[in-house]
SEFIZA-3560 file (N, C-alpha, C; in Angstrom, 3 decimals):
REM SEFIZA-3560
<numar><xx>0.842</xx><yy>-1.180</yy><zz>0.000</zz><atom>N</atom></numar>
<numar><xx>0.000</xx><yy>0.000</yy><zz>0.000</zz><atom>CA</atom></numar>
<numar><xx>0.884</xx><yy>1.239</yy><zz>0.000</zz><atom>C</atom></numar>
<numar><xx>0.583</xx><yy>2.163</yy><zz>-0.909</zz><atom>N</atom></numar>
<numar><xx>1.327</xx><yy>3.410</yy><zz>-0.972</zz><atom>CA</atom></numar>
<numar><xx>0.731</xx><yy>4.392</yy><zz>0.018</zz><atom>C</atom></numar>
<numar><xx>1.596</xx><yy>5.109</yy><zz>0.696</zz><atom>N</atom></numar>
<numar><xx>1.180</xx><yy>6.151</yy><zz>1.612</zz><atom>CA</atom></numar>
<numar><xx>1.249</xx><yy>7.467</yy><zz>0.835</zz><atom>C</atom></numar>
<numar><xx>0.132</xx><yy>8.187</yy><zz>0.759</zz><atom>N</atom></numar>
<numar><xx>0.071</xx><yy>9.408</yy><zz>-0.027</zz><atom>CA</atom></numar>
<numar><xx>-0.263</xx><yy>10.603</yy><zz>0.852</zz><atom>C</atom></numar>
<numar><xx>0.257</xx><yy>11.759</yy><zz>0.457</zz><atom>N</atom></numar>
<numar><xx>-0.056</xx><yy>13.003</yy><zz>1.138</zz><atom>CA</atom></numar>
<numar><xx>-1.556</xx><yy>13.259</yy><zz>1.053</zz><atom>C</atom></numar>
<numar><xx>-2.123</xx><yy>13.839</yy><zz>2.100</zz><atom>N</atom></numar>
<numar><xx>-3.544</xx><yy>14.186</yy><zz>2.225</zz><atom>CA</atom></numar>
<numar><xx>-4.465</xx><yy>12.986</yy><zz>2.413</zz><atom>C</atom></numar>
<numar><xx>-3.916</xx><yy>11.798</yy><zz>2.585</zz><atom>N</atom></numar>
<numar><xx>-4.745</xx><yy>10.629</yy><zz>2.890</zz><atom>CA</atom></numar>
<numar><xx>-5.232</xx><yy>10.744</yy><zz>4.327</zz><atom>C</atom></numar>
<numar><xx>-6.501</xx><yy>10.453</yy><zz>4.540</zz><atom>N</atom></numar>
<numar><xx>-7.102</xx><yy>10.527</yy><zz>5.868</zz><atom>CA</atom></numar>
<numar><xx>-7.378</xx><yy>9.113</yy><zz>6.355</zz><atom>C</atom></numar>
<numar><xx>-7.026</xx><yy>8.866</yy><zz>7.617</zz><atom>N</atom></numar>
<numar><xx>-7.261</xx><yy>7.562</yy><zz>8.242</zz><atom>CA</atom></numar>
<numar><xx>-8.146</xx><yy>7.741</yy><zz>9.467</zz><atom>C</atom></numar>
<numar><xx>-9.141</xx><yy>6.859</yy><zz>9.595</zz><atom>N</atom></numar>
<numar><xx>-9.984</xx><yy>6.844</yy><zz>10.789</zz><atom>CA</atom></numar>
<numar><xx>-9.247</xx><yy>6.046</yy><zz>11.865</zz><atom>C</atom></numar>
<numar><xx>-9.270</xx><yy>6.556</yy><zz>13.077</zz><atom>N</atom></numar>
<numar><xx>-8.603</xx><yy>5.905</yy><zz>14.211</zz><atom>CA</atom></numar>
<numar><xx>-9.626</xx><yy>5.016</yy><zz>14.911</zz><atom>C</atom></numar>
<numar><xx>-9.280</xx><yy>3.752</yy><zz>15.099</zz><atom>N</atom></numar>
<numar><xx>-10.160</xx><yy>2.782</yy><zz>15.741</zz><atom>CA</atom></numar>
<numar><xx>-10.462</xx><yy>3.222</yy><zz>17.179</zz><atom>C</atom></numar>
<numar><xx>-11.651</xx><yy>2.906</yy><zz>17.667</zz><atom>N</atom></numar>
<numar><xx>-12.091</xx><yy>3.342</yy><zz>19.001</zz><atom>CA</atom></numar>
<numar><xx>-11.116</xx><yy>2.973</yy><zz>20.099</zz><atom>C</atom></numar>
<numar><xx>-10.575</xx><yy>1.763</yy><zz>20.068</zz><atom>N</atom></numar>
<numar><xx>-9.695</xx><yy>1.347</yy><zz>21.160</zz><atom>CA</atom></numar>
<numar><xx>-8.304</xx><yy>1.967</yy><zz>21.063</zz><atom>C</atom></numar>
<numar><xx>-8.013</xx><yy>2.695</yy><zz>19.974</zz><atom>N</atom></numar>
<numar><xx>-6.717</xx><yy>3.357</yy><zz>19.819</zz><atom>CA</atom></numar>
<numar><xx>-6.804</xx><yy>4.868</yy><zz>20.022</zz><atom>C</atom></numar>
<numar><xx>-7.998</xx><yy>5.390</yy><zz>20.312</zz><atom>N</atom></numar>
<numar><xx>-8.168</xx><yy>6.834</yy><zz>20.447</zz><atom>CA</atom></numar>
<numar><xx>-7.246</xx><yy>7.440</yy><zz>21.504</zz><atom>C</atom></numar>
<numar><xx>-7.014</xx><yy>6.734</yy><zz>22.576</zz><atom>N</atom></numar>
<numar><xx>-6.156</xx><yy>7.239</yy><zz>23.648</zz><atom>CA</atom></numar>
<numar><xx>-4.726</xx><yy>7.484</yy><zz>23.209</zz><atom>C</atom></numar>
<numar><xx>-4.288</xx><yy>6.784</yy><zz>22.192</zz><atom>N</atom></numar>
<numar><xx>-2.933</xx><yy>6.967</yy><zz>21.684</zz><atom>CA</atom></numar>
<numar><xx>-2.815</xx><yy>8.189</yy><zz>20.779</zz><atom>C</atom></numar>
<numar><xx>-3.947</xx><yy>8.777</yy><zz>20.406</zz><atom>N</atom></numar>
<numar><xx>-3.954</xx><yy>9.899</yy><zz>19.471</zz><atom>CA</atom></numar>
<numar><xx>-4.759</xx><yy>11.077</yy><zz>20.018</zz><atom>C</atom></numar>
<numar><xx>-4.639</xx><yy>11.363</yy><zz>21.306</zz><atom>N</atom></numar>
<numar><xx>-5.322</xx><yy>12.500</yy><zz>21.944</zz><atom>CA</atom></numar>
<numar><xx>-6.826</xx><yy>12.512</yy><zz>21.693</zz><atom>C</atom></numar>
<numar><xx>-7.417</xx><yy>11.350</yy><zz>21.634</zz><atom>N</atom></numar>
<numar><xx>-8.852</xx><yy>11.170</yy><zz>21.405</zz><atom>CA</atom></numar>
<numar><xx>-9.331</xx><yy>11.718</yy><zz>20.064</zz><atom>C</atom></numar>
<numar><xx>-8.426</xx><yy>11.928</yy><zz>19.129</zz><atom>N</atom></numar>
<numar><xx>-8.811</xx><yy>12.361</yy><zz>17.779</zz><atom>CA</atom></numar>
<numar><xx>-9.435</xx><yy>11.177</yy><zz>17.046</zz><atom>C</atom></numar>
<numar><xx>-10.362</xx><yy>11.474</yy><zz>16.155</zz><atom>N</atom></numar>
<numar><xx>-11.016</xx><yy>10.417</yy><zz>15.389</zz><atom>CA</atom></numar>
<numar><xx>-10.343</xx><yy>10.149</yy><zz>14.054</zz><atom>C</atom></numar>
<numar><xx>-9.612</xx><yy>11.145</yy><zz>13.522</zz><atom>N</atom></numar>
<numar><xx>-8.939</xx><yy>10.957</yy><zz>12.247</zz><atom>CA</atom></numar>
<numar><xx>-7.518</xx><yy>11.492</yy><zz>12.280</zz><atom>C</atom></numar>
<numar><xx>-6.716</xx><yy>10.949</yy><zz>11.397</zz><atom>N</atom></numar>
<numar><xx>-5.319</xx><yy>11.323</yy><zz>11.214</zz><atom>CA</atom></numar>
<numar><xx>-5.131</xx><yy>11.610</yy><zz>9.728</zz><atom>C</atom></numar>
<numar><xx>-4.488</xx><yy>12.736</yy><zz>9.398</zz><atom>N</atom></numar>
<numar><xx>-4.270</xx><yy>13.102</yy><zz>7.995</zz><atom>CA</atom></numar>
<numar><xx>-2.777</xx><yy>13.208</yy><zz>7.728</zz><atom>C</atom></numar>
<numar><xx>-2.308</xx><yy>12.510</yy><zz>6.711</zz><atom>N</atom></numar>
<numar><xx>-0.901</xx><yy>12.559</yy><zz>6.318</zz><atom>CA</atom></numar>
<numar><xx>-0.635</xx><yy>13.911</yy><zz>5.664</zz><atom>C</atom></numar>
<numar><xx>0.338</xx><yy>14.650</yy><zz>6.209</zz><atom>N</atom></numar>
<numar><xx>0.674</xx><yy>15.961</yy><zz>5.650</zz><atom>CA</atom></numar>
<numar><xx>1.906</xx><yy>15.895</yy><zz>4.761</zz><atom>C</atom></numar>
<numar><xx>2.807</xx><yy>14.969</yy><zz>5.032</zz><atom>N</atom></numar>
<numar><xx>3.970</xx><yy>14.762</yy><zz>4.166</zz><atom>CA</atom></numar>
<numar><xx>4.616</xx><yy>13.435</yy><zz>4.522</zz><atom>C</atom></numar>
<numar><xx>5.474</xx><yy>12.971</yy><zz>3.620</zz><atom>N</atom></numar>
<numar><xx>6.216</xx><yy>11.753</yy><zz>3.924</zz><atom>CA</atom></numar>
<numar><xx>7.506</xx><yy>11.743</yy><zz>3.117</zz><atom>C</atom></numar>
<numar><xx>8.469</xx><yy>11.101</yy><zz>3.685</zz><atom>N</atom></numar>
<numar><xx>9.728</xx><yy>10.880</yy><zz>2.978</zz><atom>CA</atom></numar>
<numar><xx>9.880</xx><yy>9.373</yy><zz>2.831</zz><atom>C</atom></numar>
<numar><xx>11.063</xx><yy>8.924</yy><zz>2.585</zz><atom>N</atom></numar>
<numar><xx>11.259</xx><yy>7.479</yy><zz>2.414</zz><atom>CA</atom></numar>
<numar><xx>10.870</xx><yy>6.685</yy><zz>3.653</zz><atom>C</atom></numar>
<numar><xx>11.155</xx><yy>7.225</yy><zz>4.833</zz><atom>N</atom></numar>
<numar><xx>10.939</xx><yy>6.419</yy><zz>6.026</zz><atom>CA</atom></numar>
<numar><xx>10.089</xx><yy>7.082</yy><zz>7.112</zz><atom>C</atom></numar>
<numar><xx>9.697</xx><yy>8.342</yy><zz>6.945</zz><atom>N</atom></numar>
<numar><xx>8.948</xx><yy>9.064</yy><zz>7.980</zz><atom>CA</atom></numar>
<numar><xx>7.670</xx><yy>9.652</yy><zz>7.389</zz><atom>C</atom></numar>
<numar><xx>6.588</xx><yy>9.549</yy><zz>8.164</zz><atom>N</atom></numar>
<numar><xx>5.309</xx><yy>10.142</yy><zz>7.803</zz><atom>CA</atom></numar>
<numar><xx>4.997</xx><yy>11.228</yy><zz>8.827</zz><atom>C</atom></numar>
<numar><xx>4.623</xx><yy>12.412</yy><zz>8.347</zz><atom>N</atom></numar>
<numar><xx>4.158</xx><yy>13.476</yy><zz>9.232</zz><atom>CA</atom></numar>
<numar><xx>2.654</xx><yy>13.556</yy><zz>9.097</zz><atom>C</atom></numar>
<numar><xx>1.969</xx><yy>13.879</yy><zz>10.210</zz><atom>N</atom></numar>
<numar><xx>0.518</xx><yy>13.872</yy><zz>10.206</zz><atom>CA</atom></numar>
<numar><xx>-0.038</xx><yy>14.933</yy><zz>11.139</zz><atom>C</atom></numar>
<numar><xx>-1.322</xx><yy>15.244</yy><zz>10.944</zz><atom>N</atom></numar>
<numar><xx>-2.073</xx><yy>16.080</yy><zz>11.870</zz><atom>CA</atom></numar>
<numar><xx>-3.292</xx><yy>15.289</yy><zz>12.322</zz><atom>C</atom></numar>
<numar><xx>-3.788</xx><yy>15.635</yy><zz>13.488</zz><atom>N</atom></numar>
<numar><xx>-4.986</xx><yy>15.007</yy><zz>14.028</zz><atom>CA</atom></numar>
<numar><xx>-6.156</xx><yy>15.967</yy><zz>13.868</zz><atom>C</atom></numar>
<numar><xx>-7.367</xx><yy>15.420</yy><zz>13.791</zz><atom>N</atom></numar>
<numar><xx>-8.546</xx><yy>16.271</yy><zz>13.598</zz><atom>CA</atom></numar>
<numar><xx>-8.763</xx><yy>17.211</yy><zz>14.773</zz><atom>C</atom></numar>
<numar><xx>-9.549</xx><yy>18.246</yy><zz>14.522</zz><atom>N</atom></numar>
<numar><xx>-9.924</xx><yy>19.240</yy><zz>15.532</zz><atom>CA</atom></numar>
<numar><xx>-8.722</xx><yy>19.841</yy><zz>16.242</zz><atom>C</atom></numar>
<numar><xx>-7.617</xx><yy>19.956</yy><zz>15.513</zz><atom>N</atom></numar>
<numar><xx>-6.383</xx><yy>20.551</yy><zz>16.041</zz><atom>CA</atom></numar>
<numar><xx>-5.948</xx><yy>19.915</yy><zz>17.368</zz><atom>C</atom></numar>
<numar><xx>-6.101</xx><yy>18.598</yy><zz>17.454</zz><atom>N</atom></numar>
<numar><xx>-5.713</xx><yy>17.875</yy><zz>18.662</zz><atom>CA</atom></numar>
<numar><xx>-4.235</xx><yy>17.530</yy><zz>18.699</zz><atom>C</atom></numar>
<numar><xx>-3.525</xx><yy>17.847</yy><zz>17.626</zz><atom>N</atom></numar>
<numar><xx>-2.092</xx><yy>17.607</yy><zz>17.637</zz><atom>CA</atom></numar>
<numar><xx>-1.536</xx><yy>17.254</yy><zz>16.279</zz><atom>C</atom></numar>
<numar><xx>-0.262</xx><yy>16.977</yy><zz>16.286</zz><atom>N</atom></numar>
<numar><xx>0.449</xx><yy>16.597</yy><zz>15.073</zz><atom>CA</atom></numar>
<numar><xx>1.646</xx><yy>15.760</yy><zz>15.496</zz><atom>C</atom></numar>
<numar><xx>2.280</xx><yy>15.128</yy><zz>14.540</zz><atom>N</atom></numar>
<numar><xx>3.435</xx><yy>14.315</yy><zz>14.876</zz><atom>CA</atom></numar>
<numar><xx>4.021</xx><yy>13.651</yy><zz>13.660</zz><atom>C</atom></numar>
<numar><xx>4.902</xx><yy>12.720</yy><zz>13.932</zz><atom>N</atom></numar>
<numar><xx>5.519</xx><yy>11.933</yy><zz>12.870</zz><atom>CA</atom></numar>
<numar><xx>5.773</xx><yy>10.533</yy><zz>13.396</zz><atom>C</atom></numar>
<numar><xx>5.899</xx><yy>9.609</yy><zz>12.465</zz><atom>N</atom></numar>
<numar><xx>6.193</xx><yy>8.225</yy><zz>12.829</zz><atom>CA</atom></numar>
<numar><xx>6.860</xx><yy>7.556</yy><zz>11.639</zz><atom>C</atom></numar>
<numar><xx>7.580</xx><yy>6.489</yy><zz>11.892</zz><atom>N</atom></numar>
<numar><xx>8.144</xx><yy>5.724</yy><zz>10.767</zz><atom>CA</atom></numar>
<numar><xx>7.022</xx><yy>5.123</yy><zz>9.921</zz><atom>C</atom></numar>
<numar><xx>7.223</xx><yy>5.071</yy><zz>8.635</zz><atom>N</atom></numar>
<numar><xx>6.234</xx><yy>4.470</yy><zz>7.732</zz><atom>CA</atom></numar>
<numar><xx>5.950</xx><yy>3.031</yy><zz>8.138</zz><atom>C</atom></numar>
<numar><xx>6.968</xx><yy>2.328</yy><zz>8.606</zz><atom>N</atom></numar>
<numar><xx>6.774</xx><yy>0.936</yy><zz>9.040</zz><atom>CA</atom></numar>
<numar><xx>5.733</xx><yy>0.864</yy><zz>10.156</zz><atom>C</atom></numar>
<numar><xx>5.746</xx><yy>1.837</yy><zz>11.067</zz><atom>N</atom></numar>
<numar><xx>4.787</xx><yy>1.822</yy><zz>12.171</zz><atom>CA</atom></numar>
<numar><xx>3.375</xx><yy>2.131</yy><zz>11.659</zz><atom>C</atom></numar>
<numar><xx>3.256</xx><yy>3.062</yy><zz>10.725</zz><atom>N</atom></numar>
<numar><xx>1.946</xx><yy>3.355</yy><zz>10.137</zz><atom>CA</atom></numar>
<numar><xx>1.390</xx><yy>2.103</yy><zz>9.456</zz><atom>C</atom></numar>
<numar><xx>2.220</xx><yy>1.408</yy><zz>8.715</zz><atom>N</atom></numar>
<numar><xx>1.774</xx><yy>0.165</yy><zz>8.064</zz><atom>CA</atom></numar>
<numar><xx>1.364</xx><yy>-0.893</yy><zz>9.096</zz><atom>C</atom></numar>
<numar><xx>2.087</xx><yy>-0.952</yy><zz>10.212</zz><atom>N</atom></numar>
<numar><xx>1.739</xx><yy>-1.876</yy><zz>11.292</zz><atom>CA</atom></numar>
<numar><xx>0.355</xx><yy>-1.527</yy><zz>11.851</zz><atom>C</atom></numar>
<numar><xx>0.093</xx><yy>-0.230</yy><zz>12.080</zz><atom>N</atom></numar>
<numar><xx>-1.203</xx><yy>0.200</yy><zz>12.604</zz><atom>CA</atom></numar>
<numar><xx>-2.326</xx><yy>-0.134</yy><zz>11.626</zz><atom>C</atom></numar>
<numar><xx>-2.058</xx><yy>0.003</yy><zz>10.340</zz><atom>N</atom></numar>
<numar><xx>-3.054</xx><yy>-0.371</yy><zz>9.328</zz><atom>CA</atom></numar>
<numar><xx>-3.304</xx><yy>-1.875</yy><zz>9.339</zz><atom>C</atom></numar>
<numar><xx>-2.247</xx><yy>-2.638</yy><zz>9.446</zz><atom>N</atom></numar>
<numar><xx>-2.365</xx><yy>-4.098</yy><zz>9.456</zz><atom>CA</atom></numar>
<numar><xx>-3.156</xx><yy>-4.587</yy><zz>10.668</zz><atom>C</atom></numar>
<numar><xx>-2.953</xx><yy>-3.935</yy><zz>11.801</zz><atom>N</atom></numar>
<numar><xx>-3.640</xx><yy>-4.322</yy><zz>13.037</zz><atom>CA</atom></numar>
<numar><xx>-5.009</xx><yy>-3.669</yy><zz>13.182</zz><atom>C</atom></numar>
<numar><xx>-5.460</xx><yy>-2.973</yy><zz>12.132</zz><atom>N</atom></numar>
<numar><xx>-6.760</xx><yy>-2.302</yy><zz>12.108</zz><atom>CA</atom></numar>
<numar><xx>-6.905</xx><yy>-1.224</yy><zz>13.177</zz><atom>C</atom></numar>
<numar><xx>-5.798</xx><yy>-0.630</yy><zz>13.606</zz><atom>N</atom></numar>
<numar><xx>-5.844</xx><yy>0.520</yy><zz>14.495</zz><atom>CA</atom></numar>
<numar><xx>-6.263</xx><yy>1.751</yy><zz>13.694</zz><atom>C</atom></numar>
<numar><xx>-5.894</xx><yy>1.772</yy><zz>12.413</zz><atom>N</atom></numar>
<numar><xx>-6.248</xx><yy>2.838</yy><zz>11.478</zz><atom>CA</atom></numar>
<numar><xx>-6.884</xx><yy>2.209</yy><zz>10.253</zz><atom>C</atom></numar>
<numar><xx>-7.814</xx><yy>2.939</yy><zz>9.638</zz><atom>N</atom></numar>
<numar><xx>-8.385</xx><yy>2.483</yy><zz>8.372</zz><atom>CA</atom></numar>
<numar><xx>-8.559</xx><yy>3.703</yy><zz>7.475</zz><atom>C</atom></numar>
<numar><xx>-8.252</xx><yy>3.528</yy><zz>6.200</zz><atom>N</atom></numar>
<numar><xx>-8.308</xx><yy>4.643</yy><zz>5.263</zz><atom>CA</atom></numar>
<numar><xx>-9.748</xx><yy>5.083</yy><zz>5.041</zz><atom>C</atom></numar>
<numar><xx>-9.942</xx><yy>6.394</yy><zz>5.055</zz><atom>N</atom></numar>
<numar><xx>-11.261</xx><yy>6.963</yy><zz>4.780</zz><atom>CA</atom></numar>
<numar><xx>-11.356</xx><yy>7.177</yy><zz>3.275</zz><atom>C</atom></numar>
<numar><xx>-12.355</xx><yy>6.575</yy><zz>2.667</zz><atom>N</atom></numar>
<numar><xx>-12.579</xx><yy>6.716</yy><zz>1.230</zz><atom>CA</atom></numar>
<numar><xx>-13.526</xx><yy>7.898</yy><zz>1.030</zz><atom>C</atom></numar>
<numar><xx>-13.123</xx><yy>8.834</yy><zz>0.195</zz><atom>N</atom></numar>
<numar><xx>-13.931</xx><yy>10.015</yy><zz>-0.077</zz><atom>CA</atom></numar>
<numar><xx>-15.140</xx><yy>9.599</yy><zz>-0.905</zz><atom>C</atom></numar>
<numar><xx>-16.329</xx><yy>9.713</yy><zz>-0.315</zz><atom>N</atom></numar>
<numar><xx>-17.553</xx><yy>9.271</yy><zz>-0.988</zz><atom>CA</atom></numar>
<numar><xx>-17.842</xx><yy>10.090</yy><zz>-2.233</zz><atom>C</atom></numar>
<numar><xx>-17.457</xx><yy>11.375</yy><zz>-2.261</zz><atom>N</atom></numar>
<numar><xx>-17.691</xx><yy>12.208</yy><zz>-3.438</zz><atom>CA</atom></numar>
<numar><xx>-16.908</xx><yy>11.687</yy><zz>-4.629</zz><atom>C</atom></numar>
<numar><xx>-15.661</xx><yy>11.244</yy><zz>-4.387</zz><atom>N</atom></numar>
<numar><xx>-14.853</xx><yy>10.702</yy><zz>-5.469</zz><atom>CA</atom></numar>
<numar><xx>-15.445</xx><yy>9.394</yy><zz>-5.980</zz><atom>C</atom></numar>
<numar><xx>-15.976</xx><yy>8.592</yy><zz>-5.061</zz><atom>N</atom></numar>
<numar><xx>-16.578</xx><yy>7.318</yy><zz>-5.460</zz><atom>CA</atom></numar>
<numar><xx>-17.808</xx><yy>7.561</yy><zz>-6.321</zz><atom>C</atom></numar>
<numar><xx>-18.637</xx><yy>8.554</yy><zz>-5.961</zz><atom>N</atom></numar>
<numar><xx>-19.842</xx><yy>8.860</yy><zz>-6.720</zz><atom>CA</atom></numar>
<numar><xx>-19.501</xx><yy>9.369</yy><zz>-8.105</zz><atom>C</atom></numar>
<numar><xx>-18.445</xx><yy>10.167</yy><zz>-8.209</zz><atom>N</atom></numar>
<numar><xx>-18.036</xx><yy>10.729</yy><zz>-9.498</zz><atom>CA</atom></numar>
<numar><xx>-17.534</xx><yy>9.642</yy><zz>-10.450</zz><atom>C</atom></numar>
<numar><xx>-16.922</xx><yy>8.577</yy><zz>-9.885</zz><atom>N</atom></numar>
<numar><xx>-16.406</xx><yy>7.501</yy><zz>-10.704</zz><atom>CA</atom></numar>
<numar><xx>-17.457</xx><yy>6.541</yy><zz>-11.203</zz><atom>C</atom></numar>
<numar><xx>-18.643</xx><yy>6.602</yy><zz>-10.617</zz><atom>N</atom></numar>
<numar><xx>-19.720</xx><yy>5.668</yy><zz>-10.999</zz><atom>CA</atom></numar>
<numar><xx>-20.463</xx><yy>6.135</yy><zz>-12.213</zz><atom>C</atom></numar>
//
């Protein structure tokens, strides 16, 4: 899975405590090994290794939010 700038991920309920109770995380930039992100409602920002983001996705701590408007336009 490619990690792209401006991708939004929903934070699973049991992981909210690890992200200042934010419900979503948005990738603001990434390099080869680091992802920078912001949390919704200005609850914070940070960075993590891409490997850790992929681990969180694999463990269903995060799930990608699919933009419904884009899906409707493609139909």
